[in-house]
N, C-alpha and C positions, 0 to 999 in steps of 0.2 A: 617434884613429880610424886603423886600419891601411889601407894601400893594397896590393893584390895585383894583379899584372899577369900576363896569360897571352898566349902567342902560339901560334896553331894554324893548320893549313892543311887545306883540303879540296883533295885532289889527284885529278885525273881522268886516265883513260887514253884512248887513241884510240878505244876502243870505247864511250866515254860512261859508263863505270863510275866510281864513286867509291871511294877508299881509306879504310877505316875500321880502327881498332884495336878489336878485341873484347877489352875488359878482362877479366882473370880474375875468376871470380865471387867469390873471396875477397879481392879487392883492397880496401885501406883506402879508396881514393878512387874512386868511381864504379864499383864492382864489378859486373860483368855487363853494363855499358853499351857501346854502340857509340859511339866518340868519334872526332873527327877527330884527325889527327897533331899533336902539340904538347904544350905544357906551360908551366911557370912561366918568366917572364922573370927571368933571374939579375941580380944587382946590377950587374955590369959591362955590362949590355945595356939598361938602362932607357932610354937615348936611341935605341935602335935595335932595335925589336921584330922587324924582318925578320931581323936577325942571330940573334936568339933562335929564330925560327921555322926558320931554316936548320939551326941546331944541333940542335933537337928532331927535325927530319925525319931527320937523319943518325943520331941516337941511336936512333929508333924504327923506322926502316926500312932503314937502311944506305945510303940514297940520298945521293950527294953533290950539291952545288949544281948542277953541270952536267946532272944527271939530271932536274932540275925546271925546265921552261921556264915563262916568263911568270908567275912568282910575284909576285903584286901584292896589296897591301892592298885589301880590298873592304869590310870591315865593322869597326867599333869598337863593342863592346857594353859598356854601363855597368850596374852592379848594386850596390845596397846590400845586403849580406848581414848579417842579424840586428842591423842598426843599428850594427854594430861595424867593418865592413870594406867598403871601396869596392873592387869588382872591376872591372878593365878588361881586356877580352879583345880582342886584335887578331886579325883573321880574314883570312888570305890565301887566295888561290885560285891553283892552278898546274896544270900538265900534266906527267905522268911520261913521259919519253921512252921510246919503243917499245924493247923489249929490255932495259930496266933490271931488275936483279935486286933483289928485296926480301928483307930479312933480319928475321924477327920476333925481338923481344927478349924480356926477362923480363916485360914488363907484360901481354902477351896476344898474340892471333893477328891478323895483318894479313889483311883481307878486301876483295876488290873486290865491290861491291854496285851494283845498277842505280841510277843517279842519279835523284834525284827520288822514289824509292818509299819512303816513310817508314812506311807502314802497317804496324803490328805490330813495328816496330823499337823496341828499348829504348834510346832517346836522351834527352839532357837537353832541358828546355824551350827552352834558348837554341839548341841545335843544331837543333831542329825549327823554331824561328821564323826562324833565318837561312836554312836551306835552303828553306822555304816561300817566304820573300821573294825569295830569289835566283831560284828557277825561275819565280816569277810576275812579277818586275819587273826583275831585274838581269842576266839571262844575257847580254843584248845591250846592256847599259849599262855604261860604264866608271867610273861614279861610285863614290865611297866613300860608304857608308851608315853612319849611327850610329843605334844603337838603345839604348833605356833599358827594362830589365826592370821590370815592376811587376805588381801584383796587379789583376785585373779580375774582380770578384765571386768572389774566392777562387781564381782560376786564374791561371796565369802568362801574361803578355801582354808585347808589345813595342811601343813607340812608336818609329817610324822617321822619319828625316830624312836628307836628302842633306847630306853634309859639304862645305860650301863657304865661300869667303871672301866676306863681305858687300860687300867693296870691288871685286869682279870685275864 
């Protein structure tokens, strides 16, 4: 069984908008979707998903680490894909400094969208589940949440837990 790790960031601005990447419709992976900033954790980053996230932010937006404040791990999502691949997605939240300049790359267009408004947006089931949970339960909560994707009557669903040490 393979293991694939991803590190992504939901980035906010001072106006309360969220930054998404609108993937080109012809893209091989998630074509036409609105996705958070991020991508695959590379081999040298397996022990440090934050490093992978910072690298992906720079590659996809042109933002350097000092341009993103409060970048914190908030979610870890687990999924079994086709019985052959375990996917682990590390999800960070951060704030883009006022006046920072964004540079769209080859993957698509960067868009600031109203935070929490997912109606009609072409997003993945995991993005929808994370943002729904975040705005309903975690905006003012500093916990790290873990979620496991599963099927609920044929529809994607997420089972949530707080990530905590049982010894605390």
